[in-house]
Structures are given as structure tokens and as C-alpha cells.
TIBA-913456 format. One line per 2 residues: number of its first residue (from 1); their letters; for each residue x, y, z of C-alpha. Coordinates in nm, 2 decimals, m for minus. Layout:
% residues N
NUM) a) X,Y,Z; ... $
END
This chain:
% residues 313
1) xx) 11.66,1.06,4.67; 11.38,0.83,4.60 $
3) xx) 11.25,0.87,4.95; 11.22,1.25,4.90 $
5) xx) 11.00,1.21,4.58; 10.79,0.94,4.73 $
7) xx) 10.58,1.17,4.95; 10.54,1.41,4.65 $
9) xx) 10.41,1.14,4.42; 10.17,1.03,4.69 $
11) xx) 10.03,1.38,4.73; 10.00,1.42,4.36 $
13) xx) 9.82,1.10,4.31; 9.57,1.20,4.59 $
15) xx) 9.51,1.54,4.42; 9.45,1.37,4.08 $
17) xx) 9.21,1.12,4.24; 9.01,1.41,4.41 $
19) xx) 8.99,1.60,4.08; 8.87,1.29,3.89 $
21) xx) 8.61,1.23,4.16; 8.48,1.59,4.14 $
23) xx) 8.46,1.57,3.76; 8.26,1.25,3.79 $
25) xx) 8.03,1.41,4.05; 7.97,1.72,3.83 $
27) xx) 7.89,1.50,3.53; 7.65,1.29,3.74 $
29) xx) 7.49,1.61,3.86; 7.46,1.74,3.51 $
31) xx) 7.30,1.41,3.40; 7.05,1.43,3.69 $
33) xx) 6.97,1.79,3.60; 6.91,1.70,3.23 $
35) xx) 6.70,1.40,3.34; 6.49,1.62,3.57 $
37) xx) 6.44,1.88,3.30; 6.34,1.61,3.05 $
39) xx) 6.10,1.46,3.31; 5.94,1.81,3.36 $
41) xx) 5.91,1.86,2.99; 5.74,1.52,2.96 $
43) xx) 5.50,1.61,3.25; 5.42,1.94,3.08 $
45) xx) 5.34,1.76,2.76; 5.14,1.48,2.92 $
47) xx) 4.80,1.67,2.92; 4.82,1.73,2.54 $
49) xx) 4.93,1.37,2.48; 4.65,1.25,2.70 $
51) xx) 4.40,1.47,2.52; 4.52,1.34,2.19 $
53) xx) 4.50,0.98,2.32; 4.15,1.04,2.45 $
55) xx) 4.04,1.20,2.12; 4.18,0.90,1.93 $
57) xx) 4.01,0.66,2.17; 3.68,0.84,2.14 $
59) xx) 3.71,0.84,1.76; 3.78,0.47,1.76 $
61) xx) 3.53,0.37,2.03; 3.23,0.56,1.88 $
63) xx) 3.22,0.51,1.50; 2.96,0.67,1.28 $
65) xx) 2.73,0.37,1.24; 2.70,0.34,1.62 $
67) xx) 2.60,0.70,1.65; 2.34,0.66,1.39 $
69) xx) 2.19,0.36,1.57; 2.19,0.55,1.90 $
71) xx) 2.04,0.87,1.76; 1.68,0.74,1.73 $
73) xx) 1.69,0.61,2.09; 1.80,0.95,2.22 $
75) xx) 1.53,1.13,2.01; 1.26,0.89,2.14 $
77) xx) 1.19,0.73,1.80; 0.99,0.42,1.75 $
79) xx) 1.13,0.08,1.83; 1.23,m0.17,1.55 $
81) xx) 0.91,m0.36,1.61; 0.70,m0.05,1.55 $
83) xx) 0.90,0.03,1.24; 0.81,m0.32,1.10 $
85) xx) 0.44,m0.27,1.18; 0.45,0.07,1.01 $
87) xx) 0.58,m0.10,0.69; 0.29,m0.35,0.68 $
89) xx) 0.02,m0.30,0.42; m0.31,m0.41,0.57 $
91) xx) m0.64,m0.33,0.39; m0.93,m0.29,0.63 $
93) xx) m1.30,m0.29,0.53; m1.61,m0.25,0.73 $
95) xx) m1.98,m0.30,0.64; m2.24,m0.13,0.87 $
97) xx) m2.62,m0.12,0.84; m2.79,0.12,1.09 $
99) xx) m3.15,0.19,1.15; m3.17,0.56,1.26 $
101) xx) m3.45,0.74,1.44; m3.38,1.05,1.23 $
103) xx) m3.21,1.02,0.90; m3.11,1.39,0.88 $
105) xx) m2.96,1.39,1.24; m2.76,1.07,1.18 $
107) xx) m2.65,1.19,0.84; m2.51,1.51,1.00 $
109) xx) m2.34,1.30,1.27; m2.18,1.08,1.01 $
111) xx) m2.03,1.37,0.81; m1.90,1.52,1.13 $
113) xx) m1.73,1.20,1.24; m1.57,1.15,0.89 $
115) xx) m1.44,1.51,0.90; m1.30,1.46,1.25 $
117) xx) m1.11,1.15,1.16; m0.95,1.30,0.85 $
119) xx) m1.15,1.09,0.60; m1.38,1.17,0.31 $
121) xx) m1.70,1.04,0.15; m1.61,0.88,m0.18 $
123) xx) m1.96,0.79,m0.29; m2.31,0.86,m0.15 $
125) xx) m2.66,0.77,m0.27; m3.01,0.83,m0.12 $
127) xx) m3.34,0.66,m0.21; m3.68,0.74,m0.07 $
129) xx) m4.01,0.55,m0.08; m4.34,0.55,0.12 $
131) xx) m4.19,0.29,0.35; m3.84,0.44,0.43 $
133) xx) m3.56,0.68,0.34; m3.22,0.52,0.29 $
135) xx) m2.86,0.65,0.25; m2.57,0.44,0.12 $
137) xx) m2.22,0.59,0.16; m1.87,0.47,0.08 $
139) xx) m1.63,0.63,0.33; m1.25,0.64,0.30 $
141) xx) m1.06,0.70,0.63; m0.69,0.68,0.73 $
143) xx) m0.60,0.34,0.85; m0.49,0.47,1.20 $
145) xx) m0.84,0.63,1.24; m1.04,0.33,1.11 $
147) xx) m1.12,0.18,1.45; m1.21,0.52,1.59 $
149) xx) m1.46,0.59,1.31; m1.62,0.24,1.34 $
151) xx) m1.65,0.27,1.71; m1.81,0.62,1.69 $
153) xx) m2.06,0.51,1.44; m2.17,0.20,1.63 $
155) xx) m2.16,0.33,1.98; m2.47,0.56,1.96 $
157) xx) m2.74,0.45,2.19; m3.03,0.60,1.99 $
159) xx) m2.95,0.40,1.67; m3.01,0.03,1.61 $
161) xx) m2.70,m0.15,1.46; m2.85,m0.40,1.22 $
163) xx) m2.52,m0.53,1.06; m2.16,m0.49,1.16 $
165) xx) m1.88,m0.67,0.97; m1.50,m0.59,0.98 $
167) xx) m1.24,m0.76,0.76; m0.86,m0.72,0.73 $
169) xx) m0.63,m0.83,0.45; m0.25,m0.83,0.47 $
171) xx) m0.11,m0.74,0.13; 0.25,m0.67,0.24 $
173) xx) 0.39,m0.98,0.06; 0.21,m0.89,m0.26 $
175) xx) 0.34,m0.53,m0.25; 0.70,m0.65,m0.19 $
177) xx) 0.68,m0.92,m0.46; 0.53,m0.67,m0.72 $
179) xx) 0.80,m0.42,m0.64; 1.07,m0.68,m0.68 $
181) xx) 0.93,m0.80,m1.01; 0.90,m0.44,m1.14 $
183) xx) 1.26,m0.36,m1.05; 1.38,m0.68,m1.23 $
185) xx) 1.19,m0.58,m1.54; 1.35,m0.24,m1.53 $
187) xx) 1.69,m0.40,m1.53; 1.58,m0.62,m1.83 $
189) xx) 1.46,m0.31,m2.01; 1.80,m0.14,m1.97 $
191) xx) 1.97,m0.45,m2.12; 1.73,m0.43,m2.42 $
193) xx) 1.81,m0.07,m2.46; 2.18,m0.16,m2.49 $
195) xx) 2.09,m0.42,m2.75; 1.89,m0.16,m2.94 $
197) xx) 2.20,0.05,m2.97; 2.39,m0.24,m3.11 $
199) xx) 2.13,m0.34,m3.36; 2.25,m0.31,m3.72 $
201) xx) 1.94,m0.37,m3.93; 1.58,m0.27,m3.92 $
203) xx) 1.45,m0.62,m3.84; 1.65,m0.64,m3.52 $
205) xx) 1.55,m0.29,m3.42; 1.18,m0.37,m3.46 $
207) xx) 1.21,m0.69,m3.26; 1.40,m0.53,m2.97 $
209) xx) 1.17,m0.23,m2.97; 0.87,m0.46,m2.94 $
211) xx) 1.02,m0.64,m2.64; 1.09,m0.30,m2.48 $
213) xx) 0.73,m0.19,m2.53; 0.60,m0.51,m2.38 $
215) xx) 0.83,m0.48,m2.08; 0.73,m0.11,m2.04 $
217) xx) 0.36,m0.21,m2.02; 0.44,m0.47,m1.75 $
219) xx) 0.64,m0.22,m1.55; 0.36,0.04,m1.57 $
221) xx) 0.10,m0.23,m1.47; 0.32,m0.34,m1.17 $
223) xx) 0.37,0.02,m1.06; 0.00,0.08,m1.08 $
225) xx) m0.08,m0.23,m0.87; 0.17,m0.12,m0.60 $
227) xx) 0.01,0.23,m0.60; m0.34,0.09,m0.57 $
229) xx) m0.25,m0.15,m0.28; m0.06,0.13,m0.10 $
231) xx) m0.35,0.37,m0.13; m0.59,0.09,m0.02 $
233) xx) m0.38,0.01,0.28; m0.34,0.38,0.37 $
235) xx) m0.71,0.45,0.35; m0.96,0.19,0.49 $
237) xx) m1.31,0.16,0.35; m1.64,0.18,0.54 $
239) xx) m1.96,0.08,0.36; m2.23,0.25,0.56 $
241) xx) m2.60,0.21,0.50; m2.85,0.38,0.73 $
243) xx) m3.22,0.44,0.69; m3.53,0.58,0.87 $
245) xx) m3.87,0.41,0.87; m4.13,0.66,0.75 $
247) xx) m4.45,0.44,0.73; m4.43,0.09,0.88 $
249) xx) m4.76,0.00,0.72; m4.63,0.06,0.37 $
251) xx) m4.37,m0.21,0.39; m4.24,m0.30,0.05 $
253) xx) m4.18,m0.67,0.11; m4.53,m0.76,0.24 $
255) xx) m4.73,m1.01,0.02; m5.03,m0.86,m0.18 $
257) xx) m5.39,m0.96,m0.11; m5.61,m1.19,m0.33 $
259) xx) m5.78,m0.90,m0.51; m5.45,m0.74,m0.59 $
261) xx) m5.32,m1.07,m0.73; m5.63,m1.12,m0.95 $
263) xx) m5.59,m0.77,m1.09; m5.22,m0.83,m1.15 $
265) xx) m5.30,m1.16,m1.33; m5.56,m0.99,m1.56 $
267) xx) m5.31,m0.72,m1.64; m5.04,m0.97,m1.71 $
269) xx) m5.27,m1.16,m1.94; m5.36,m0.85,m2.14 $
271) xx) m5.00,m0.77,m2.17; m4.92,m1.12,m2.30 $
273) xx) m5.21,m1.11,m2.55; m5.09,m0.77,m2.68 $
275) xx) m4.73,m0.91,m2.72; m4.87,m1.21,m2.91 $
277) xx) m5.07,m0.98,m3.15; m4.76,m0.78,m3.21 $
279) xx) m4.56,m1.09,m3.30; m4.83,m1.21,m3.54 $
281) xx) m4.84,m0.87,m3.71; m4.47,m0.88,m3.74 $
283) xx) m4.49,m1.20,m3.94; m4.73,m1.06,m4.20 $
285) xx) m4.50,m1.14,m4.50; m4.51,m1.51,m4.40 $
287) xx) m4.89,m1.51,m4.38; m4.91,m1.34,m4.72 $
289) xx) m4.68,m1.60,m4.88; m4.88,m1.89,m4.73 $
291) xx) m5.21,m1.74,m4.86; m5.06,m1.71,m5.21 $
293) xx) m4.94,m2.07,m5.21; m5.28,m2.20,m5.09 $
295) xx) m5.46,m2.00,m5.37; m5.22,m2.13,m5.64 $
297) xx) m5.27,m2.49,m5.52; m5.65,m2.46,m5.54 $
299) xx) m5.63,m2.31,m5.90; m5.41,m2.60,m6.00 $
301) xx) m5.65,m2.86,m5.86; m5.94,m2.70,m6.06 $
303) xx) m5.76,m2.69,m6.39; m5.63,m3.04,m6.37 $
305) xx) m5.82,m3.28,m6.61; m6.01,m3.57,m6.45 $
307) xx) m5.91,m3.92,m6.59; m6.20,m4.11,m6.79 $
309) xx) m6.30,m4.44,m6.67; m6.27,m4.74,m6.90 $
311) xx) m6.57,m4.97,m6.98; m6.53,m5.33,m6.90 $
313) x) m6.64,m5.56,m7.19 $
END
């Protein structure tokens, strides 16, 4: 009996093993399919994730300050050294004395060069004598055109350059120091204004107000100084003197002759005598008083009795 069921049990166990193996295989296949699908989904999402990662990387790698620093270089702006030079405050002055062949021609040339360089004539004076005609002009010109103007006025071949002097003064430190002091005084003024609000009696109010007025005057003086130095540095000054000799024989500085000196001496003597006469006439009350005293003294001498002499026995 047992021998009959033995083959049946063996066949049944084989069938069960096969079924279990098939189920395991199908589950493995399903797991592989799910893994492949998940992998494809991951691949499809990779471009977006990469774009997001790149955007994040770009945002982190290129912060706003870096872009601001790189922007001037891309726009072709000035280098840091040029920016420092631009902030400098340098006052330039030039003194020129020119002997011109024609005063009118050179005068027109000067005004043309001043207009070309963007400057202006701040002051101009002309004097004329038998010896020469002379012009004295104060020219203001932008600092970047200063050298061009001086070069154009001194490079003419027809004119004789008698004097040429150029000076420079760096006032950058003075401007910075004055601005800092002015700003500090503004802060002090704000503190005094707070104290003024807290003042409780008239005496305290007057004291605080006086301090505020003094500080305000100092602030205005500092602001004016900065404005003056800034304008002086922005516009350089050229002191130009040019003249034309009209009559060389009538030179003003030549020494006079003997006859001229004698006539001048006689004239000076007459002037001195006239001045002395005027002084004496001015003192007439003193002379009148002296005459009255002298007359009274003489009358007193005449009326005074003479002493009698005693006889000797």
C-alpha cells in the first residue's frame, strides 16, 4: 500500500516544486520590470534635475557682488588706478608773459583757444601807453584741458615767450579732512538738537541754541571750503600777460636826462614851498596867540616901576 502512494507523493512534490519555481520567476520578472520602469522614469527626469542643479550651481557660483565687479570690465570702464586718480584734487596754475607781434591778432587767438578747450575768461584788463599796449587776463580752464591750453599758447613761433611758470598743488587730503570734520559736526549738531528737545528751562534752551548756531557756522564754513577747493581743482587757472611794443624809443623805464632832472627838482622845490606855506597858514591861531602874549609882556615891562637907588653915607 505504501509502495503505491510513494510514486504519487513523488510526482506531487515535483509539481509543487515546479509551481513554486514559476511563481518565484514571475515575481523576479515583475521586480525587474518595475526596476526598469523606475530607471526609465529616473532617466526621463534627469534633464530637469540636471537643469535644476545647474541653475542652483550658477546661482551659487555667480553671486551679485561678483557680477557688479565684473560689469565694469565688460563695459570697458576705467581701471581702479584711474578711478583713484580721478578722485584726486589737484590745483594747477600757470603764469605766462608773452611779447606779441600784433596785440589784436594774439588776443583773437587766445579767445579762440580758450573757447576750444571749454574754458572762460574770468578777468581781463588792458592798458596802453606810448611805449606799449598790454593785456592781462585770468583764464579758467577744465583741468583735463590745462596742458593743451598752455601748450597752444606757448607753441606759437611768431610770439616771444618771456615767462612761463607752471605749479601744481594736491589738496586731496585737505578736502577729505574737511569733509570728515564737517560730517562729525553734523552728528554733534543732531545730538544738540535732541538736547534742545529735552531742555526744561529758558537758560538751558539758550545755551544749547547758541552751541547749535556755532556748530552750524562751522559746518557752513567747511562746506564752503570743500566747494572752493573742488571748483579750484576742477578748473585750473592761467594768468596770461601779453603786450605789443608800439614805440621802442618811448620806453618808460629809461633814466631821464640832466635838464629833465633839474626841471623836476625845481618843480619839486616849488611844491614843497607851497606845502610849507599852507602849513604855516593853517597854524594862524597859534601865531595870533603868540603875538598877543608878546604884546602883553611888553606892556607889563613898561608899567613896572623901577627901583630907586640908595645913597651911601
